[in-house]
C-alpha positions in Angstrom: 0.0 0.0 0.0 1.2 3.5 -0.8 1.6 5.8 2.2 3.3 8.7 0.5 0.4 11.0 1.2 0.4 10.2 4.9 4.2 10.6 5.1 4.0 14.0 3.5 1.3 15.1 5.9 3.3 13.9 8.9 6.4 15.7 7.8 8.8 13.1 9.4 11.6 12.5 6.7 13.5 10.2 9.1 10.7 7.6 9.1 8.4 5.8 6.7 4.9 4.5 7.3 4.8 0.7 7.0 1.1 0.2 7.9 -2.1 1.9 9.2 -4.8 0.8 11.5 -8.0 2.9 11.4 -10.2 2.4 14.5 -13.4 4.3 15.5 -11.5 6.4 18.1 -8.0 7.0 16.6 -5.6 6.3 13.7 -2.6 4.2 14.4 0.5 4.5 12.2 3.5 2.1 12.6 6.7 3.8 11.6 10.2 2.6 10.9 13.5 4.5 10.2 14.4 4.7 6.6 18.0 3.8 7.2 18.6 0.1 7.4 21.9 0.5 9.4 23.5 2.5 12.2 27.0 3.4 13.1 28.3 1.5 16.1 29.0 4.1 18.9 32.0 2.1 20.2 34.0 1.1 17.1 32.4 3.4 14.5 31.7 0.6 12.1 28.5 0.0 10.1 25.9 -2.3 11.7 23.2 -3.8 9.5 22.2 -7.0 11.2 19.0 -6.6 13.4 19.2 -8.4 16.7 15.9 -7.3 18.3 13.2 -4.7 18.1 10.7 -3.0 20.4 7.7 -0.7 19.9 7.4 2.8 21.2 4.1 4.7 21.4 3.8 8.5 20.8 0.8 10.7 20.3 0.7 13.2 17.5 -1.5 15.9 16.0 -4.8 14.6 14.6 -5.4 13.8 10.9 -8.8 14.6 9.5 -10.1 15.3 13.1 -9.0 11.8 14.2 -6.3 11.4 17.0 -3.1 9.9 15.7 -0.9 7.4 17.6 2.6 6.7 16.2 4.2 3.3 16.8 7.9 3.5 16.4 9.6 0.2 15.8 13.1 0.7 17.2 15.6 -1.9 16.2 18.6 -3.2 18.1 21.6 -4.0 15.8 24.5 -6.4 16.4 28.0 -5.1 15.6 30.1 -7.8 14.0 33.4 -6.0 14.9 33.0 -5.4 18.6 29.9 -7.5 19.4 28.2 -4.5 20.8 24.4 -4.4 20.5 23.3 -0.7 20.2 19.7 0.5 19.9 18.9 3.0 17.2 18.0 6.4 18.3 15.7 9.0 16.9 16.8 12.6 16.3 13.2 13.7 15.7 11.7 12.6 19.1 13.1 12.8 22.6 14.2 9.7 24.5 11.6 9.6 27.3 8.5 11.4 26.0 5.3 9.8 24.8 4.1 12.7 22.6 5.5 14.9 19.9 6.6 18.4 20.6 4.2 19.9 18.1 1.2 18.2 19.9 2.4 19.5 23.3 2.8 23.0 22.0 -0.5 23.0 20.2 -2.4 21.8 23.3 -0.8 24.3 25.6 -1.4 27.2 23.2 -5.1 26.4 22.7 -5.7 25.8 26.4 -4.0 29.1 27.3 -6.2 30.9 24.7 -9.4 29.7 26.5 -10.3 26.4 24.9 -12.1 24.1 27.4 -10.0 21.3 28.9 -12.6 18.6 28.1 -12.9 19.7 24.4 -9.1 19.5 24.0 -9.0 16.1 25.6 -11.6 14.8 23.2 -10.0 16.4 20.2 -6.5 15.1 20.8 -7.3 11.8 22.4 -5.9 12.8 25.8 -7.2 12.8 29.4 -8.2 16.1 31.0 -5.6 15.5 33.6 -2.9 15.3 31.0 -4.0 18.6 29.4 -3.9 20.4 32.7 -0.6 18.9 33.6 1.0 19.9 30.3 -0.1 23.4 30.7 0.6 24.1 34.4 2.7 21.5 36.1 5.3 21.1 33.4 5.6 24.9 33.0 6.5 25.2 36.7 9.5 22.9 36.3 10.4 23.6 32.7 9.9 27.3 32.2 12.8 29.4 33.6 12.2 32.4 35.7 13.1 35.9 34.4 16.6 37.1 34.6 17.4 39.6 37.4 20.0 42.3 37.9 22.6 40.0 39.6 23.1 36.3 38.5 25.2 33.6 40.0 26.6 30.8 37.8 27.9 27.4 38.9 28.0 23.8 37.8 26.9 20.6 39.4 27.4 17.0 38.4 24.7 14.7 37.1 27.3 12.0 37.1 30.6 13.1 38.7 33.4 13.2 36.2 31.2 12.5 33.2 28.1 14.7 32.9 27.5 18.2 34.2 24.7 20.8 34.3 24.8 24.6 34.7 22.9 26.3 37.4 21.6 30.0 37.2 20.6 31.7 40.4 19.0 35.1 41.0 21.2 36.6 43.8 18.8 39.3 44.8 15.8 36.9 45.3 17.9 33.9 46.3 16.0 31.6 43.9 17.2 29.4 41.0 16.4 30.7 37.6 17.1 27.7 35.5 19.3 24.6 35.1 20.3 23.1 31.8 22.6 20.4 30.4 26.2 21.1 29.7 28.9 23.5 31.0 30.6 24.5 27.8 30.7 28.1 26.6 28.4 27.2 23.7 25.8 25.8 26.0 25.8 29.0 28.2 25.6 31.3 25.1 22.8 29.3 23.6 20.7 29.4 26.8 21.2 33.2 27.2 20.4 33.8 23.5 17.1 31.9 24.0 16.0 34.5 26.5 14.4 37.8 25.4 16.7 40.7 24.7 14.8 42.9 27.3 15.8 40.4 30.1 19.4 40.2 29.0 19.6 44.0 29.1 18.7 43.9 32.8 21.8 41.9 33.8 24.5 44.0 35.4 26.4 41.5 37.6 27.4 37.9 36.9 29.2 36.2 39.8 31.1 33.0 39.3 34.3 31.1 40.1 37.5 31.3 38.1 36.1 29.2 35.2 37.6 30.2 31.9 34.7 28.6 30.1 32.0 30.6 31.8 34.2 33.8 31.7 34.5 33.6 27.9 30.8 33.0 27.5 29.9 36.0 29.7 32.4 38.2 28.1 31.0 37.4 24.6 27.4 38.0 25.8 27.6 41.0 28.2 31.2 42.3 27.9 33.8 42.5 30.6 32.2 44.9 33.0 29.6 42.5 34.5 32.0 39.7 35.4 32.7 39.4 39.2 34.8 36.7 40.9 33.4 35.3 44.1 35.5 36.3 47.1 35.2 32.9 48.8 36.8 31.1 45.8 39.8 33.5 46.0 40.2 32.9 49.7 39.8 29.2 49.2 42.8 29.2 46.7 44.8 31.2 49.2 44.1 28.7 52.0 45.1 26.0 49.5 48.5 27.7 49.2 48.8 27.7 53.0 48.0 24.0 53.1 50.8 23.4 50.6 53.3 25.2 52.8 52.0 23.2 55.8 52.6 19.9 54.0 56.1 20.9 53.1 56.8 21.8 56.8 55.3 18.6 58.0 57.8 16.6 56.0 60.5 18.1 58.0 59.1 17.0 61.3 58.7 13.7 63.1 55.4 11.9 63.5 54.4 13.5 66.9 55.2 17.1 65.8 53.5 16.6 62.5 50.3 15.5 64.3 50.5 18.5 66.6 50.9 20.8 63.6 47.9 19.2 61.9 45.7 19.9 65.0 46.4 23.6 64.6 45.2 23.8 61.0 41.9 25.5 61.7 43.5 28.0 64.1 46.1 29.5 61.8 43.8 32.2 60.4 41.7 32.9 63.5 42.0 36.1 65.4 43.7 36.3 68.8 40.4 36.7 70.8 39.1 33.4 69.3 42.0 31.4 70.8 43.0 30.4 74.3 46.4 31.1 75.8 47.9 27.6 75.0 46.8 27.9 71.3 48.2 31.4 71.0 51.6 30.2 72.5 51.7 27.2 70.2 50.9 29.3 67.1 53.6 31.8 68.1 56.2 29.1 68.5 55.4 27.5 65.1 55.6 30.9 63.4 59.0 31.6 65.1 60.4 28.2 64.1 59.4 28.3 60.4 59.7 31.8 58.7 58.0 30.4 55.5 54.9 29.5 57.6 54.8 33.0 59.1 55.1 34.6 55.7 52.3 32.7 54.0 50.0 33.1 57.1 50.5 36.9 57.1 49.9 37.0 53.3 46.6 35.1 53.5 45.4 37.2 56.4 46.2 40.4 54.5 44.2 39.0 51.5 41.2 38.2 53.6 41.2 41.8 55.1 41.5 43.2 51.6 37.9 42.2 50.8 36.7 44.4 53.7 38.0 47.6 52.1 35.5 50.3 51.2 37.1 52.4 48.5 37.9 50.9 45.2 40.9 53.0 44.0 43.2 52.5 47.1 42.0 48.8 47.2 43.3 48.2 43.7 46.7 49.6 44.6 46.8 47.5 47.7 45.9 44.4 45.7 48.7 45.1 43.2 51.2 45.4 46.1 49.9 42.1 47.5 50.4 40.4 44.2 53.9 41.8 43.9 54.7 40.7 47.4 53.7 37.1 46.5 55.6 37.2 43.2 58.8 38.2 45.0 58.4 35.4 47.6 60.6 32.3 47.4 57.6 30.0 48.1 56.1 28.3 45.1 52.5 28.3 46.3 52.6 32.1 46.8 54.1 32.6 43.3 51.2 30.6 41.8 48.7 32.7 43.7 50.4 35.8 42.3 49.9 34.6 38.7 46.2 33.7 39.4 45.4 37.0 41.0 47.1 38.8 38.1 45.0 37.0 35.5 41.8 37.7 37.3 42.7 41.1 38.7 39.8 43.0 37.1 36.9 40.6 38.0 38.3 40.4 41.6 38.5 44.2 41.9 34.9 44.6 40.8 33.7 42.8 44.0 34.4 46.0 45.9 31.9 47.9 43.6 29.1 45.4 43.7 29.6 43.3 46.9 27.9 40.2 45.5 29.1 36.7 46.3 28.1 33.2 45.1 26.9 32.0 48.5 23.3 31.6 47.2 24.5 29.6 44.2 26.7 27.3 46.3 23.7 26.8 48.7 21.5 25.8 45.8 24.2 23.6 44.5 24.4 21.7 47.9 20.6 21.3 47.9 20.7 19.8 44.4 23.4 17.3 45.5 21.2 16.4 48.5 18.1 15.9 46.2 20.1 13.7 43.8 21.6 11.7 46.7 18.2 11.0 48.2 16.6 10.2 44.8 19.5 8.0 43.7 20.6 10.2 40.9 17.3 11.6 39.4 18.3 10.6 35.8 15.3 12.1 34.2 16.1 15.7 33.4 12.5 17.0 33.7 12.0 15.5 37.1 15.3 17.0 38.3 14.2 20.5 37.2 10.9 20.1 38.9 12.5 19.2 42.2 15.0 22.1 41.9 
């Protein structure tokens, strides 16, 4: 039987209609991909032997006022080279949905324009609950909030070391704006460009860590004047330099002294009124014995106090002196810190003008990790967005 007319009406060039079943309530159309082979994702060889198949049901727009059900016959191929058995995937439809995107958009549009829920359910072969859920419940989890004046950007792992998402947070309201797959510059640029120009014009501050990927994307979208480095990431790097010096000092000590030095780690940067007399005496003795330890502690404390400055111009001069002091030091951790601060000098200095940190973003990041841990991963992206 010739199905060219139905295929032209469907507009799915990737598939061909192999049969049709006309019932009183709906029209069922079994589909199959036109290609009789796939490329093995492991060895990149051509696979043409079919090992297995399974049906997949999707609802589509009606034809001649009759609801349409598409049955996709997905085949599983067997690779002769590496014995891998990959399933064929469709670029036209998503992986986990049971409806086409055009049906979803059409139902939402008509419902929001005032069409009764019961009439839409009858017309498209859906339940009233599905029509309501597509219009309201999915929009709550899938539709991003509007951009604000100050935005925080961070990443979190869907699968640590393999797949990552990007998180956007409104720092004024303390609420997440959106989360999307990927952490590359192209992903960030594409997401921002999908937002209206009026919303993008409102953005004045973008706070992030020292990520070159995010920095290049923000510079391309908004210019250099909105990029601000989070102060806590800068201090964290400085404390890492202190830990590096502490490890080098511990190698010069015996086991008991190294253990005593390790116990004082959290007290190196505390003020005098936060310590008792014994801790003050122990810290003074360690600083006297090891000049390199005294040097890096004083430098880190000066850097922490720098973020409390009020006026921008003298603060910039003080930061330049602090960088030069670290560059002239004989300690390698301080020299690395001097290079890092020099590369990110302008975004760090803008903190004094805007006073925004990424604390809200890091808090949302921790909540996302807790949600994923309790839900054993939350592999479905839509469910993850709804929970966030």
